[in-house]
C-alpha positions as MATLAB code, in Angstrom:
seq = 'MSQHHPRDILEPAQAGQIKIPVCDHYCGVEARMKKSISLQEQMTAEFGLCVFDVTLDCEDGAPVGGELEHAQMVTEFILAAKPQARIGVRVHPIHHPSFEQDVLTILKTAGRRVSHLMLPKVDTLEELTQALHHVNEAGGAHTPIHILVESPKGIANVYEMASHPRVHSISFGVMDFVSTHAGAIPASAMDIEGQFTHPLVLRAKMEIAEACHANGKVPSHCVVTEFKNTQALANAARKASQSLGFTRMWSIHPDQIRPIIEAFAPQAEELERAVEIILMAQQADWAPISFQQQLHDRASYRFFWNVLEKAHATGRVLPIEIKHLFDENA';
ca = [
       0.855  -41.426   -9.836;
       1.761  -40.065   -6.403;
      -1.194  -38.999   -4.245;
       1.105  -37.094   -1.901;
       0.939  -33.310   -1.947;
       4.246  -31.801   -3.159;
       4.596  -29.946    0.153;
       4.615  -33.276    2.020;
       7.408  -34.603   -0.180;
       9.491  -31.530   -0.909;
       9.241  -29.109    2.005;
      10.803  -30.842    5.030;
      14.089  -29.105    4.192;
      12.242  -25.782    4.357;
      10.324  -26.373    7.563;
       9.148  -23.081    9.002;
       9.684  -21.088    5.800;
       7.618  -17.897    6.058;
       5.344  -17.142    3.104;
       3.911  -13.638    2.727;
       3.064  -11.400   -0.285;
       5.980  -10.217   -2.430;
       5.063   -6.532   -2.166;
       4.800   -4.415    0.985;
       3.116   -1.080    0.289;
       3.816    1.777    2.742;
       1.591    4.794    3.327;
       1.290    7.252    6.184;
      -1.077   10.000    5.014;
      -4.784    9.586    5.734;
      -6.014    9.806    2.127;
      -3.319    7.410    0.877;
      -3.973    4.922    3.648;
      -7.660    4.834    2.734;
      -6.883    4.433   -0.994;
      -4.264    1.740   -0.374;
      -6.621   -0.415    1.676;
      -9.276   -0.031   -1.018;
      -6.740   -0.940   -3.722;
      -5.741   -4.054   -1.813;
      -9.376   -5.134   -1.698;
      -9.783   -4.517   -5.450;
      -6.634   -6.412   -6.407;
      -7.502   -9.290   -4.065;
     -10.757   -9.689   -5.973;
      -8.888   -9.446   -9.287;
      -6.192  -12.033   -8.470;
      -8.191  -14.287   -6.182;
      -5.799  -13.778   -3.268;
      -3.981  -10.946   -1.495;
      -0.941  -10.037   -3.606;
       0.422   -7.160   -1.516;
       0.467   -6.068    2.102;
      -0.450   -2.573    3.233;
       1.734   -1.164    6.014;
       0.376    1.955    7.710;
       3.252    4.171    8.786;
       3.450    5.791   12.205;
       7.190    6.508   12.107;
       7.325    8.874    9.118;
       3.578    9.403    8.754;
       2.787   10.971   12.111;
       3.236   14.752   12.483;
       5.439   15.843   15.371;
       3.192   16.324   18.369;
       0.379   14.341   16.772;
       1.748   10.834   17.284;
      -1.099    9.612   19.492;
      -3.819   10.898   17.169;
      -2.050    9.282   14.211;
      -1.841    5.911   15.989;
      -5.529    6.164   16.815;
      -6.349    6.884   13.166;
      -4.277    3.890   12.060;
      -6.182    1.711   14.524;
      -9.506    2.920   13.136;
      -8.449    2.092    9.576;
      -7.479   -1.445   10.609;
     -10.757   -2.047   12.412;
     -12.792   -0.649    9.503;
     -11.109   -2.894    6.922;
     -12.505   -6.274    5.927;
     -11.394   -9.149    8.186;
      -9.347  -10.786    5.410;
      -7.330   -7.610    4.744;
      -3.592   -7.803    5.341;
      -2.658   -4.558    7.109;
       0.502   -4.072    9.115;
       1.900   -1.091   11.004;
       5.316    0.508   11.246;
       5.655    1.982   14.708;
       8.243    4.453   15.977;
      11.712    3.098   16.868;
      12.096    1.589   20.321;
      14.112    4.563   21.619;
      11.523    7.094   20.443;
       9.186    8.496   23.139;
       6.132    7.382   21.131;
       7.146    3.736   20.690;
       5.276    2.331   23.702;
       2.292    4.581   22.998;
       2.087    3.321   19.384;
       2.268   -0.305   20.428;
      -0.262    0.017   23.225;
      -2.745    2.126   21.225;
      -2.767   -0.162   18.196;
      -2.353   -3.636   19.646;
      -4.678   -3.253   22.628;
      -7.557   -2.368   20.299;
      -6.768   -3.923   16.911;
      -4.045   -6.453   17.709;
      -5.893   -9.468   16.304;
      -6.333   -7.667   12.972;
      -2.707   -6.546   12.539;
      -0.972   -8.753    9.954;
       2.504   -7.671   11.083;
       4.306   -5.075   13.169;
       7.346   -3.398   11.612;
      10.020   -2.394   14.138;
      12.409    0.157   12.593;
      16.044    0.898   13.422;
      16.704   -2.372   15.259;
      20.453   -2.807   15.775;
      20.839   -5.693   18.218;
      19.111   -8.777   19.571;
      18.893   -6.996   22.919;
      16.898   -4.131   21.353;
      14.643   -6.615   19.588;
      14.025   -8.478   22.846;
      13.261   -5.223   24.644;
      10.793   -4.180   21.940;
       9.093   -7.570   22.028;
       8.558   -7.236   25.761;
       6.421   -4.138   25.160;
       4.651   -5.780   22.195;
       3.746   -8.807   24.302;
       2.580   -6.648   27.217;
       0.238   -4.812   24.825;
      -1.358   -8.076   23.695;
       0.783   -8.734   20.624;
       2.361  -12.003   21.721;
       1.244  -13.644   18.480;
       1.730  -10.685   16.144;
       4.256  -11.437   13.363;
       7.300   -9.195   13.679;
       9.178   -7.552   10.821;
      12.322   -5.562   11.498;
      14.018   -2.800    9.546;
      17.829   -2.849    9.590;
      19.267    0.584    8.826;
      22.831    0.768   10.181;
      26.230   -0.971   10.021;
      25.658   -2.210   13.576;
      22.346   -3.736   12.540;
      24.014   -5.476    9.596;
      26.693   -6.854   11.919;
      23.950   -8.459   14.050;
      21.480   -9.382   11.327;
      22.039  -13.144   11.413;
      21.419  -13.287   15.157;
      18.226  -11.230   14.788;
      17.032  -13.315   11.823;
      17.282  -16.428   13.971;
      14.755  -15.067   16.514;
      11.536  -17.128   16.218;
       9.252  -14.059   16.340;
      10.876  -12.422   13.318;
       9.149  -13.150   10.008;
      10.878  -10.677    7.707;
      13.833   -8.287    7.611;
      13.885   -5.130    5.483;
      16.793   -2.915    4.502;
      16.691    0.853    5.024;
      19.072    2.120    2.378;
      18.760    5.854    3.072;
      19.410    5.616    6.800;
      22.172    3.074    6.156;
      23.989    5.510    3.867;
      23.380    8.429    6.240;
      24.845    6.619    9.258;
      28.213    6.405    7.489;
      28.740   10.143    8.102;
      29.611   10.981    4.514;
      31.814    7.930    3.898;
      29.248    6.672    1.367;
      28.134    9.189   -1.292;
      24.499   10.264   -1.683;
      24.473    8.548   -5.086;
      24.406    5.201   -3.245;
      20.788    5.928   -2.306;
      19.519    6.303   -5.874;
      18.263    3.622   -8.217;
      21.670    2.983   -9.804;
      23.990    3.522   -6.861;
      22.187    1.209   -4.443;
      22.941   -1.686   -6.810;
      26.596   -0.808   -7.403;
      28.126    0.636   -4.221;
      30.058   -2.205   -2.524;
      29.029   -1.441    1.074;
      25.361   -1.124    0.179;
      25.453   -4.297   -1.906;
      27.191   -6.202    0.898;
      24.558   -5.052    3.399;
      21.749   -6.246    1.129;
      23.395   -9.630    0.621;
      23.979  -10.055    4.371;
      20.256   -9.520    4.986;
      19.196  -11.873    2.198;
      21.541  -14.644    3.327;
      20.620  -14.300    7.015;
      16.935  -14.546    6.127;
      17.307  -17.550    3.841;
      19.436  -19.356    6.407;
      16.648  -18.965    8.965;
      13.529  -19.433    6.832;
      12.631  -15.727    6.927;
      11.659  -13.251    4.185;
      14.253  -10.692    3.003;
      12.475   -7.512    1.906;
      14.211   -5.086   -0.450;
      14.317   -1.351    0.216;
      12.443    1.471   -1.476;
      13.123    2.961   -4.866;
      12.340    6.661   -4.535;
      12.073    7.311   -8.273;
       8.417    6.323   -8.104;
       7.324    7.949  -11.379;
       9.761    5.880  -13.451;
       7.994    2.522  -13.366;
      10.375    0.925  -15.898;
      13.390    1.761  -13.741;
      11.478    0.463  -10.724;
      10.713   -2.795  -12.550;
      14.400   -3.202  -13.442;
      15.396   -2.621   -9.818;
      12.822   -5.144   -8.623;
      14.164   -7.760  -11.046;
      17.707   -7.147   -9.803;
      16.555   -7.476   -6.193;
      14.730  -10.707   -6.983;
      17.008  -12.422   -9.474;
      20.479  -11.206   -8.458;
      20.297  -10.473   -4.716;
      17.896  -13.139   -3.456;
      15.135  -10.874   -2.102;
      11.626  -12.332   -2.104;
       9.726   -9.173   -1.154;
      10.048   -5.446   -1.845;
       8.741   -2.140   -0.514;
       6.388    0.066   -2.498;
       5.892    3.736   -1.627;
       3.500    4.648   -4.434;
       0.490    2.748   -5.839;
       2.074    2.803   -9.316;
       4.933    0.656   -7.976;
       2.774   -2.242   -6.779;
       2.031   -4.002  -10.066;
       5.591   -3.694  -11.459;
       6.965   -5.206   -8.240;
       4.508   -8.106   -8.340;
       5.317   -8.695  -12.025;
       9.081   -8.582  -11.428;
       8.892  -11.087   -8.563;
       6.630  -13.469  -10.506;
       8.122  -16.324  -12.557;
       8.475  -15.677  -16.272;
       6.158  -17.615  -18.585;
       8.873  -19.982  -19.845;
      10.103  -20.724  -16.318;
       6.551  -21.360  -15.131;
       5.786  -23.696  -18.049;
       8.939  -25.710  -17.337;
       8.082  -25.959  -13.629;
       4.599  -27.243  -14.411;
       5.916  -29.966  -16.729;
       8.610  -31.130  -14.313;
       6.347  -31.274  -11.254;
       3.654  -33.166  -13.178;
       6.253  -35.659  -14.455;
       7.652  -36.024  -10.927;
       4.198  -36.831   -9.584;
       3.736  -39.453  -12.299;
       7.062  -40.994  -11.263;
       6.118  -41.006   -7.550;
       8.918  -38.461   -7.000;
      11.640  -40.775   -8.305;
      14.287  -39.234  -10.631;
      13.190  -38.328  -14.172;
      14.750  -37.174  -17.419;
      13.441  -33.885  -18.835;
      14.913  -32.441  -22.033;
      17.931  -34.701  -21.573;
      18.584  -33.474  -18.043;
      18.310  -35.470  -14.822;
      15.929  -34.146  -12.175;
      15.326  -35.450   -8.666;
      13.969  -34.097   -5.392;
      16.606  -31.365   -5.174;
      15.435  -29.779   -8.435;
      11.795  -30.714   -7.776;
      12.008  -28.529   -4.673;
      13.222  -25.609   -6.799;
      10.445  -25.985   -9.359;
       7.792  -26.385   -6.675;
       9.014  -23.065   -5.266;
       8.502  -21.572   -8.742;
       4.893  -22.753   -8.669;
       4.352  -21.376   -5.172;
       5.724  -18.013   -6.265;
       3.489  -18.084   -9.337;
       0.445  -18.728   -7.169;
       1.409  -15.980   -4.708;
       1.736  -13.438   -7.523;
      -1.581  -14.320   -9.132;
      -0.240  -16.133  -12.202;
      -2.697  -18.343  -14.088;
      -1.966  -22.007  -13.359;
      -3.240  -25.038  -15.272;
      -6.001  -27.032  -13.608;
      -3.629  -29.936  -12.916;
      -1.556  -27.616  -10.711;
      -4.104  -25.078   -9.532;
      -5.981  -27.575   -7.360;
      -2.818  -28.089   -5.286;
      -3.288  -24.567   -3.920;
      -6.882  -25.011   -2.841;
      -7.356  -24.413    0.883;
      -8.196  -28.053    1.530;
      -5.447  -29.500   -0.669;
];
């Protein structure tokens, strides 16, 4: 039986692939920020690992005229959280007067604790480079960068931006994307049905997903505003995951977090099959095998190892023969 870890055998083709939680929960109001950080801590204890990120929102969360105070409050929340917490921040867009103030206030004080910085409304590589200059000057040279693409121009440049080494994830802003078309796309394209059927919106999502996968980055699906309808949210999350290739999704309400995690997790039958195939592959020292009268080799092993990694990341229960592969020292 092979003593090599599956990552050593199967991951060279995915070198540099970013791995982060499948759910990114946004909140910008003081009470909700406090509750979201507490919920992350509770669910980390429940699952044994962090299953969703918290992103504190300065762009939509800060009241007009109170941007500095809001950034200071965000910084205090980050510093007060436990060291293992995963808390990111969405700052104002680069052309907003508060952008540099956000970056400086948060990163100068809490930069080492920020899990990621979300840069909204990025349209070009030049804008991204300009924003990164300010991030680096504020002490965030090693802060993972996520960007939010929200316009046709951004979609046109998404592959170039995805190839930037500082970018870890790209999100899609469906509402701003529809709005920037000046009425050429109907408002229905922003709702839970329309955003999965309108051709221009669908194309934009697929451009982001493909650009991310081509560059080892994480494509993050946009919000679903119908936050009270958790079944509709779960259906949307499954479509994003299984049909459009997204590996992460935004949450804007605590009730959306668990359905998103569940939708992005492997189904029981798929997980069971992955376990059997990877164990058989190990026994065969990663040579080809026959499973249920089908040939499998390293190409399919890589797929099923990804299933196991996704299962681990979403807190699924793994058998002992597999679980030990995800120990920190494995």
